[in-house]
C-alpha positions, 0 to 999 in steps of 0.5 A: 559658567562665568568662570569657565567663560572668563578662563576661556577668554583669558586662554585665547587672549594669551595665545593671541599675544604669545611669543611668535615671529613678527615681520621685519623690514629692510632696516631690521625693524618691526613692520606694522600695518598702516593700511587695510590692504597692506599698501602702507607699512610702518617700520619701527626701529630704536635709535638712541632713546627714541623709536623711529617709525619709517613709512614704507609703501607696499614694496617696502620702499620709503614714502615721501613724508608730506601730509602723514600724521601719527599719534602715539599712546602708552600706559594703562587703559585707565590712564593712557599717556600721549607721547610727543611725536616728531616728524622728519624726512624719513618718518616719525620719532617717538620717545621710547617706552619702558620694556613691557609697555604697549605702544599704540600708534594711530597713522593717517596718510592725510588729514581727511583719511580715517586713522589706522591703529597699530600696536605692539608690546615693547618687550626687550627680553631676549628670545631664547631661540632666535636671541632677538628682543621679543618685540623683534622675535622672528621665531615661527609660532608653535602651531607653524612648527609642527 
């Protein structure tokens, strides 16, 4: 029974994180949700050896950077590695992680608000269908293609 349950959970997890399209922002970066009601977004792009996370409003327009904070973590769950986050006029800069690693971001719009967690796997392998790196793949999920 335990084996069947473990296999079922593994299968569902694989489907949840399988290859499928992501939302791209106005600068061609991956959109992450930074709010519970889709009023605040983060657009992740790569510039040189850093991720740039632009903060966008519900209309995908840049937000004035003021009290917002972001923390970034990568690595194994048993030994997470906190990354240095720099703030600029358009968002945040984070050192790029290795291909295949997860980037976990915790965004706060202001100091007294609860953090919103967003995450994605930075997979640089090219998608066979759309040719984008997997972390920017715009292909529809298999279920939507049928």
